[in-house]
C-alpha positions as CSV (number, residue, x, y, z in Angstrom):
1,M,-25.0,-13.5,-5.8
2,T,-22.1,-13.2,-4.1
3,T,-20.2,-15.7,-2.2
4,V,-18.8,-14.8,1.2
5,R,-15.9,-16.5,2.4
6,T,-15.1,-17.5,5.7
7,M,-11.8,-17.3,7.2
8,T,-11.0,-21.2,8.3
9,P,-9.9,-21.1,11.9
10,L,-6.2,-21.3,12.6
11,P,-4.6,-24.5,14.1
12,P,-2.5,-23.8,17.1
13,P,1.0,-22.9,16.3
14,T,3.5,-26.3,16.5
15,A,6.3,-24.3,18.1
16,E,7.2,-20.9,19.5
17,L,10.4,-19.1,18.5
18,S,12.4,-16.3,19.8
19,A,12.7,-13.4,17.3
20,D,16.3,-14.3,17.4
21,E,15.7,-17.8,16.2
22,A,13.3,-16.4,13.6
23,R,16.3,-14.0,12.0
24,R,18.4,-16.5,12.2
25,I,16.0,-19.1,10.7
26,A,15.1,-16.2,8.0
27,L,19.2,-15.8,7.3
28,R,20.0,-19.6,7.0
29,A,17.0,-19.9,4.3
30,Q,18.2,-17.0,2.1
31,G,21.8,-18.6,2.0
32,F,23.6,-16.3,4.5
33,L,24.2,-18.2,7.4
34,G,26.1,-21.2,7.1
35,A,28.9,-22.1,4.5
36,P,27.9,-20.9,0.9
37,D,26.9,-24.0,-1.5
38,R,29.8,-23.2,-3.9
39,R,29.3,-26.1,-6.2
40,A,25.8,-25.7,-6.7
41,G,26.8,-21.8,-7.6
42,V,24.6,-19.3,-9.1
43,R,22.4,-21.9,-9.8
44,G,21.7,-23.2,-6.5
45,V,21.1,-19.7,-5.2
46,L,18.5,-19.5,-7.9
47,R,17.2,-22.6,-7.1
48,R,17.2,-21.8,-3.1
49,L,15.6,-18.5,-3.6
50,G,13.0,-19.1,-6.2
51,A,13.3,-16.0,-7.7
52,V,15.8,-12.7,-8.2
53,Q,14.5,-9.7,-9.2
54,L,15.6,-7.7,-12.0
55,D,16.0,-4.0,-11.9
56,T,17.3,-1.3,-14.7
57,I,19.9,0.4,-12.0
58,S,23.1,-0.5,-12.1
59,V,25.6,1.0,-9.7
60,L,28.2,-1.4,-8.5
61,A,26.5,-4.0,-10.7
62,R,23.0,-4.9,-11.8
63,S,20.9,-6.2,-8.7
64,H,20.5,-10.1,-10.5
65,E,24.1,-10.0,-10.3
66,L,24.4,-8.6,-6.8
67,V,22.0,-11.4,-5.4
68,P,24.4,-14.1,-5.9
69,Y,27.8,-12.0,-5.1
70,A,26.3,-11.5,-1.9
71,R,26.1,-15.1,-1.0
72,L,29.1,-16.3,-2.8
73,G,31.4,-13.8,-2.9
74,A,33.2,-12.8,-6.0
75,V,31.8,-14.8,-8.8
76,G,32.8,-13.5,-12.1
77,R,29.9,-11.2,-13.6
78,R,29.9,-13.2,-17.0
79,T,29.4,-16.4,-15.2
80,V,26.3,-14.8,-13.3
81,D,24.6,-14.3,-16.3
82,A,25.7,-17.7,-18.3
83,A,24.3,-19.4,-15.4
84,Y,21.0,-17.8,-15.4
85,W,20.8,-17.9,-19.4
86,T,22.4,-21.0,-20.5
87,D,21.3,-24.3,-21.4
88,G,17.3,-23.2,-20.9
89,H,18.2,-23.0,-16.7
90,A,15.9,-20.0,-16.1
91,F,13.2,-17.9,-17.7
92,E,12.0,-14.5,-16.8
93,Y,8.2,-13.7,-15.8
94,W,6.3,-11.5,-13.5
95,S,6.6,-12.5,-10.1
96,H,7.8,-10.5,-6.8
97,A,8.1,-8.0,-9.8
98,A,10.0,-9.0,-13.4
99,C,12.2,-11.7,-11.8
100,I,14.4,-14.4,-12.9
101,L,12.9,-18.0,-12.2
102,P,14.0,-21.6,-12.3
103,V,12.9,-23.1,-15.4
104,E,10.9,-25.8,-13.2
105,E,9.0,-23.1,-11.6
106,W,7.2,-22.6,-15.1
107,P,3.8,-25.0,-14.6
108,H,3.5,-22.9,-10.9
109,F,2.6,-19.6,-13.0
110,A,-0.3,-21.0,-14.9
111,F,-2.7,-19.4,-12.6
112,R,-1.2,-16.0,-13.5
113,R,-0.9,-16.9,-17.2
114,R,-4.7,-17.6,-17.4
115,A,-5.7,-14.3,-15.5
116,Y,-3.6,-12.2,-17.9
117,R,-5.4,-13.9,-20.9
118,K,-8.8,-13.2,-19.0
119,R,-8.0,-9.3,-18.6
120,P,-10.6,-7.5,-20.4
121,Q,-8.3,-4.5,-21.2
122,W,-4.8,-3.4,-21.6
123,H,-3.4,-0.2,-21.4
124,H,-2.5,-0.5,-25.5
125,D,-4.8,-1.3,-28.2
126,L,-3.6,-3.7,-30.7
127,P,-4.8,-4.9,-34.3
128,D,-5.4,-8.3,-34.5
129,A,-2.8,-9.0,-37.3
130,A,-0.1,-7.8,-35.3
131,Y,0.0,-10.2,-32.3
132,D,-0.2,-13.6,-35.1
133,A,2.8,-11.4,-37.1
134,V,5.2,-11.6,-34.0
135,I,4.3,-15.1,-33.5
136,K,5.1,-16.2,-36.8
137,Q,8.3,-13.9,-37.3
138,L,9.5,-15.5,-33.8
139,R,8.6,-19.2,-35.1
140,A,10.7,-18.5,-38.8
141,E,13.7,-16.4,-37.4
142,G,14.3,-18.0,-33.7
143,P,14.9,-15.8,-30.6
144,L,14.7,-11.7,-31.0
145,T,14.6,-8.5,-29.0
146,A,11.9,-6.5,-29.6
147,T,13.9,-4.2,-31.8
148,E,14.5,-6.8,-34.1
149,L,11.0,-7.8,-34.2
150,G,10.7,-4.3,-35.7
151,G,11.6,-1.8,-32.9
152,A,10.4,-1.2,-29.3
153,K,9.0,2.3,-29.4
154,N,7.4,4.7,-31.8
155,G,10.2,7.5,-31.1
156,G,8.1,9.0,-28.2
157,E,8.6,8.2,-24.5
158,W,9.3,4.7,-23.0
159,W,5.6,3.8,-22.8
160,D,4.9,4.4,-26.3
161,W,5.6,1.1,-27.5
162,S,5.3,0.0,-31.0
163,E,2.9,-2.6,-32.1
164,S,5.3,-5.5,-32.2
165,K,6.3,-4.3,-28.4
166,V,3.1,-4.6,-27.4
167,A,2.2,-7.7,-29.2
168,V,5.3,-9.6,-27.9
169,E,4.8,-8.6,-24.3
170,R,1.3,-9.5,-24.2
171,A,2.5,-13.1,-25.9
172,L,5.1,-13.2,-22.6
173,M,2.1,-12.3,-20.3
174,F,0.1,-15.1,-22.0
175,G,2.6,-17.6,-21.8
176,E,2.8,-18.0,-25.7
177,V,6.4,-16.4,-25.5
178,V,9.2,-16.7,-23.2
179,C,12.4,-14.3,-22.5
180,T,14.9,-16.5,-22.2
181,E,17.8,-13.8,-21.5
182,R,18.7,-10.2,-21.4
183,R,21.2,-9.2,-24.2
184,G,22.4,-5.6,-23.5
185,W,19.8,-5.3,-21.1
186,K,16.9,-5.6,-23.7
187,R,14.8,-9.1,-23.6
188,V,15.1,-11.7,-25.6
189,Y,12.3,-13.6,-26.7
190,D,11.3,-17.1,-28.1
191,L,8.4,-19.3,-28.5
192,A,7.7,-21.1,-25.4
193,E,7.3,-24.2,-27.1
194,R,10.9,-24.1,-28.3
195,A,12.3,-22.7,-24.9
196,I,10.5,-24.7,-22.2
197,P,11.0,-28.3,-21.8
198,D,8.1,-30.5,-23.0
199,H,7.3,-31.7,-20.0
200,L,7.0,-28.4,-18.2
201,L,5.3,-27.0,-20.6
202,H,2.3,-29.0,-20.9
203,D,2.2,-29.4,-17.0
204,E,-0.7,-27.5,-16.4
205,L,-1.6,-27.5,-12.9
206,D,-4.8,-25.9,-11.9
207,D,-5.0,-22.5,-9.9
208,T,-5.3,-24.1,-6.5
209,E,-2.1,-26.2,-7.1
210,C,-0.2,-23.4,-8.3
211,L,-1.1,-21.3,-5.3
212,R,-0.3,-24.3,-3.1
213,R,3.3,-24.8,-4.5
214,L,3.9,-21.2,-4.5
215,V,3.2,-20.5,-1.0
216,R,4.9,-23.7,-0.2
217,L,8.4,-22.4,-2.1
218,A,7.9,-18.7,-0.4
219,G,7.8,-20.1,2.9
220,Q,10.9,-22.6,2.1
221,A,12.7,-19.5,0.7
222,L,11.9,-17.4,3.8
223,G,12.2,-20.0,6.4
224,V,9.8,-18.5,8.4
225,G,6.9,-15.1,7.8
226,T,3.7,-14.1,8.3
227,R,0.7,-13.9,5.9
228,A,2.1,-10.9,4.2
229,D,5.6,-11.6,4.1
230,I,4.7,-15.2,2.2
231,A,2.2,-14.0,-0.1
232,D,4.2,-10.9,-1.1
233,Y,7.4,-13.2,-2.4
234,H,5.4,-14.0,-5.5
235,R,3.1,-11.2,-5.3
236,L,0.0,-13.2,-4.4
237,K,-3.5,-11.9,-2.8
238,G,-4.0,-12.8,0.7
239,E,-7.1,-14.4,0.1
240,Q,-5.3,-16.4,-2.5
241,F,-2.8,-17.6,0.4
242,D,-5.7,-18.6,2.9
243,A,-7.2,-20.5,0.5
244,V,-4.3,-22.7,0.0
245,V,-1.8,-22.5,3.6
246,A,-3.3,-25.3,5.2
247,D,-2.3,-27.6,2.5
248,S,0.9,-26.2,1.8
249,G,3.1,-28.0,4.0
250,L,4.0,-25.0,6.3
251,V,3.5,-24.9,9.8
252,P,2.2,-22.3,12.0
253,V,4.5,-20.9,14.9
254,R,4.5,-17.9,17.4
255,V,7.2,-15.6,16.8
256,Q,8.1,-13.5,20.1
257,G,7.7,-9.8,19.5
258,W,5.7,-10.5,15.9
259,D,1.9,-9.3,16.4
260,K,0.4,-11.4,13.7
261,P,0.5,-15.4,13.2
262,A,3.5,-16.7,11.3
263,W,4.3,-20.0,9.3
264,A,7.6,-21.5,8.7
265,D,9.0,-24.6,6.5
266,P,9.0,-27.7,9.1
267,E,12.6,-28.4,7.9
268,A,13.5,-24.7,9.0
269,L,12.5,-25.9,12.6
270,A,14.2,-29.5,12.1
271,G,17.7,-28.2,13.9
272,V,19.3,-25.0,15.2
273,A,20.6,-22.2,12.7
274,R,24.2,-22.4,13.2
275,G,26.9,-21.2,10.7
276,R,29.2,-18.8,9.3
277,H,27.8,-15.4,8.9
278,R,28.5,-13.6,5.2
279,T,29.6,-10.1,5.7
280,T,28.2,-8.5,2.5
281,L,26.4,-5.4,0.8
282,L,23.1,-6.0,-0.3
283,S,21.2,-5.4,-3.2
284,P,17.8,-3.3,-1.9
285,F,16.0,-5.4,-4.1
286,D,17.4,-8.6,-2.3
287,S,15.0,-11.0,-1.3
288,L,16.2,-10.8,2.4
289,I,15.1,-7.2,2.5
290,W,12.8,-6.3,-0.4
291,E,9.8,-6.4,1.8
292,R,10.2,-3.1,4.2
293,A,7.6,-4.4,6.7
294,R,9.8,-7.6,7.1
295,T,13.0,-5.9,7.2
296,E,12.0,-3.8,10.4
297,R,10.4,-6.7,12.2
298,I,13.5,-8.9,11.9
299,F,16.2,-6.5,12.0
300,G,14.9,-3.7,13.2
301,F,16.3,-1.6,10.6
302,T,14.6,0.6,8.3
303,H,15.3,0.0,4.4
304,R,14.2,2.5,1.7
305,L,15.3,2.8,-1.9
306,E,15.6,6.6,-2.5
307,A,16.6,6.1,-6.2
308,Y,13.2,7.6,-7.3
309,V,13.0,10.4,-4.1
310,P,13.6,13.6,-5.3
311,R,17.8,14.3,-4.5
312,Q,17.1,17.1,-2.2
313,K,14.9,14.6,-0.3
314,R,17.0,11.7,0.2
315,I,18.3,10.5,3.6
316,H,21.0,7.7,2.6
317,G,21.6,8.1,-1.0
318,Y,20.6,7.0,-4.3
319,F,21.3,3.3,-4.3
320,A,21.8,2.8,-0.5
321,M,23.2,-0.7,0.1
322,P,22.6,-2.0,3.6
323,L,25.5,-3.7,5.1
324,L,25.0,-7.1,6.7
325,A,27.5,-8.4,9.3
326,G,27.3,-11.1,12.0
327,G,23.6,-11.6,10.7
328,R,22.2,-8.0,11.5
329,L,22.0,-5.0,9.1
330,M,24.6,-2.3,10.6
331,G,24.6,0.1,8.3
332,R,24.8,1.2,4.9
333,V,26.1,2.6,1.9
334,D,25.7,4.7,-1.7
335,P,28.3,3.8,-4.1
336,A,29.3,4.7,-7.1
337,R,32.4,4.1,-9.4
338,E,34.7,6.6,-10.9
339,G,37.3,4.7,-13.2
340,K,39.1,2.2,-10.7
341,T,38.0,3.9,-7.8
342,L,34.9,2.8,-5.8
343,V,33.7,5.9,-4.4
344,A,31.6,5.5,-0.9
345,K,29.4,8.7,-1.4
346,Q,27.4,8.2,2.2
347,V,28.3,5.9,4.5
348,S,25.8,5.4,7.7
349,L,27.2,3.4,10.5
350,A,24.8,2.2,13.1
351,S,27.6,2.0,15.8
352,P,31.5,1.9,15.9
353,K,31.4,-2.2,15.8
354,A,30.2,-1.6,11.9
355,V,33.5,0.1,10.9
356,T,35.4,-3.0,10.4
357,P,32.7,-5.2,8.6
358,M,31.8,-2.1,6.4
359,A,35.6,-1.9,5.6
360,E,35.7,-5.5,4.8
361,A,32.5,-5.3,2.7
362,L,33.7,-2.2,0.7
363,R,36.9,-3.7,-0.2
364,E,35.4,-7.1,-1.3
365,A,33.0,-5.2,-3.7
366,A,35.8,-3.0,-5.2
367,E,37.7,-5.9,-5.8
368,W,34.7,-7.8,-7.5
369,V,33.8,-4.9,-9.6
370,G,37.6,-4.2,-10.9
371,C,38.5,-1.4,-8.6
372,D,41.9,-1.1,-7.0
373,S,41.0,1.8,-4.5
374,V,37.9,3.0,-2.3
375,R,37.6,6.7,-1.3
376,I,35.3,7.5,1.2
377,E,33.4,11.1,1.0
378,R,31.3,10.9,3.7
379,V,30.1,9.5,6.9
380,D,27.1,10.0,9.2
381,R,29.2,9.5,11.9
382,P,32.3,12.0,11.1
383,E,33.6,11.1,14.4
384,L,34.3,7.1,12.5
385,T,35.5,8.4,9.4
386,P,39.2,8.0,10.5
387,E,39.0,4.6,11.9
388,L,37.1,3.4,8.6
389,S,40.1,4.8,6.6
390,S,42.4,3.0,8.8
391,A,40.6,-0.1,8.6
392,L,40.2,0.1,4.7
393,A,44.0,0.9,4.6
394,R,44.8,-2.2,6.5
395,L,43.2,-4.1,3.8
396,T,45.0,-3.1,1.1
């Protein structure tokens, strides 16, 4: 017998926001409006966002380094990794994608760990003894990479995992094993019983409580968002959002120009979003812009990662990084590094007003990654190339 769930009628909005107010609320929630909290540092950024996405691509730096840089400025890259991984502060798990998560969020993902355990089949077959062998080795030897556990691959393509790699990844999804750091981009695995503080390890929330907390946390991280925005933050299903939003603490709002209902963090509505805007380049995987429909709705800016698009079909470049300035997305640049030179392979500028902010963002990024010069290769509006070069020269 199939149970049909009926949608609970939405309560009336408690506030009406202009599109500009919603944009500023989103910027403040994500840490781009107002003075950065340098005392809290990288760990403060992680707690504020709730999830920092990982990705293999490294151009200026890896995405999980670019996220705190965009909010705090030129914090050292070693400092970033140390802030994430030392003292058991964080763990890696499946959230929006593979993400670094604050360790206190461990209990909130119990629903996902339970769901993985119930999956009827997997893409890789695994002998029963292989799983137990990996757990036994980790218990005896401490944190290990897949290579140290017996090899990550069988020698074929990247998906041709070894038995030990399949076993430890399965244990990771089940929650018996935790990824506690990345070493040379390899996951380092340890037993959850060692890596997760005891009071969090045994705080097994039921599914409803997990979902309620994740919806609330996503709403706080976004400031204001639609059902799809908030559910997508931790990759929840729409019906999971529907089941808990009424008890999540978020409040319904109406945003002018948005054609769908929205919810907001009540604290975000308590005062006017004011402060200094950050001028910076954004990772394409930054949580401010990782959802394309939301980015278009809030900023009127179409953003697409083209790293996996054939070269001849790319419009803006391999790893085009949007330019945030004055609370708006004003262009983008596809960067590269050649020795001590940051190369702006392709620059796109929304208007002449974007020239100076782009120069400032390029210069700061160059200094952060240890480059002492910037070279412009191509600008989509060639008439602005001399002005951009002059602006960069003034900043030298």
